[in-house]
Phi, psi and omega in degrees: 000339180296337182259013179229131183295145180303149179305134178088006176241165178206140180277136169256105190281163176306328184283352181243336191292336172306326180294315171307315182298317184296316179292318182295320176300319179292320176304313184293323179290318178299315178301319180292324181294325181273356179085018179269135179252145185283140172235142175239121183249161182300162179283342176221156182222169169301130182307327182300327178305316183278329174297316179284321181280304181286324181111130181292340180273357184274156175299324178308308185285314185290327189230334198247355186277146170267107187234140184203161173263129176285183185291350176264008182077015179272137180278123187234140181231133174295141187300117182262348177202169189260345187293305188303315174302316182298317175300316177301315184290327179300318185280314184300321185260017178049037179294345178291345177281351182277174176294131182266146008271156172265127192239114188236150171220165178207156171230109195214146172287136176237162188227126173221129180276091180219168175301115179298140177214169181313121181074005180213117180246171177288328163249115174227178191238131182240129169265129181216156173229155175221134173241119185251142170101356184249117179279330192294147180295344175300326181292324172298317181294324178294315174309308180296330177297317180306312184291315179298317176302319183293309179306316179297319177298323182283347183093013184269127186235331185284056182235157177229126176269120179255128179236152176210168167240126181253014170075184179246176182301328181293305180281339176290336178299311181292325181294310181309322176297316182291318182294321178294325174299314178295317183290324181299332179282346186239012192303325180294338183267352182281157176288167183294324177298317184289331173296326178291313181300322184302322180288318191270307180211097188298336180292339177298329182302324180298341181267001186296146181250005177286130183304317183299319180289325179294329179292316177297321185285353176304327190253012183288152178297156183249137181300332184295337180280351187242008184297144173284171182299317182297319181288325177297311179299318180301317185291320181292324182289326176299312181301315179303312179296320178293322178295315175301326183276355179087014177272127176281144179210164179239134171276114181245097186292354183270352182284123174231347178071164188261020183228142186286343190281354185288144178222151177056247186298130171223136179215153175227149171241120191245131181258142176267009187251359185234023172087200190295323178275065198264007182283125181251350178199139179209148181184196182163194186264143182217072188293340184255355189294314182307308181296325179289333181267014172106355183264190176282175184279094182232127183287161177211156175208145182193190173203169175224138172219143181279133179291324177300313179294326175296317180294321177298317178301313181298318185294315184287346178269353177075027176269120182268132179272138185301138185289157186292165179301136176286157174294130187287317192215141169237128181263105176281141184227151173228114181096159189292315181296323177290325177297320181288325173298313176303329180297312178291323177300310180299325179294318187292318180294322179290326179288347178272356178109354180270153172265120189230138174238142171234167180280119177253007192248359183065031179290157168289166183297321179298318181292326181291324182289324180296314181297317180299326177295320182295320180289347182060046183285163179281320184219152169231153164227155177246123176253127179218190184296321180292322184289321173298321186288317185271350186053041182228135175229164174253120181268119183254126174280116188280350177278315183245357174085356185291140175240140175223147182261127185225158170299140188296333179278354183256005181306312184298314181298318184293319184292312180296315182294000000 
């Protein structure tokens, strides 16, 4: 077992990590364009944060969290999602005293004990954004715009934006009565999990993935029919902003998301290229979460998306990520003096911005050239006794085989030029 990663985790090897760099660099660039600043929160938090933030009725809290007592007897949980820690940091560091809205983003590992599946692991990585302080529906639309802009930049087009409103505590009170009445008439047909959800938070039943429950819920009352005037206006304004921006969307009254903190807007962006579990981004508004976590009454809206699932979507869509930059130069050496000179020469060239490799294995000249070919370097030079003496080397272009003789101190200028 020592040589096998735990189930639900995955190594990202050098041959694949360039894909992550490519996606992460675009994420950072887009966030900068939209005015979102990076935040980094700890990998674990006090368990109470997720009980209050995510919600005790959610599958995440009830089944999926990695929770343990530390040596001080404190209950600690590995981060299962990124919003609650961002809210905790927002409150702890009094970020609400800054100019509003406060706009944050993160790229972070998260941990959930669930059945590993394609694009979803027990340790996966989440890109998320949070905007604090803005009540207006334009904030919801801007958050959605960040995700849609990212997908467009990556070349993903086979996507569907689904939106819904799940109301506020006021209108949800009436809806919960109607939903509970409907579910009570069908309680015996529900799965065991939904029977438990029915007692704690009936809206959680709407998120059930069990087919028998989904059939029953086909006829369940819809939250959209119970919205108060404020929530209705907010949802209509959101639609207006999305239309103005040219985004196509579908109103999907079944979206509730898997977290208890959502209010008003809930949305999912769905890919048709990765099978049944096609959601590549999900989020919404959470106007009561900051207060629930000990802060002032400040609204929030955001989303989360899995990096692994995003990469899988790119692959299934046939989108090729550009290969990483090639190594500029391999310095082949003959003799100890040349090897020592190559060491210092490589350092100078690296400090000038070139990527340079030298032989650290004591290979023959022929083996060094073979290795340079395997590395797919752009250029090679050979350093031996004559080259050191005359301060002249032959620079070989490995793509076309052309060789030119240049001064040893002009290698960098020739490659860059």
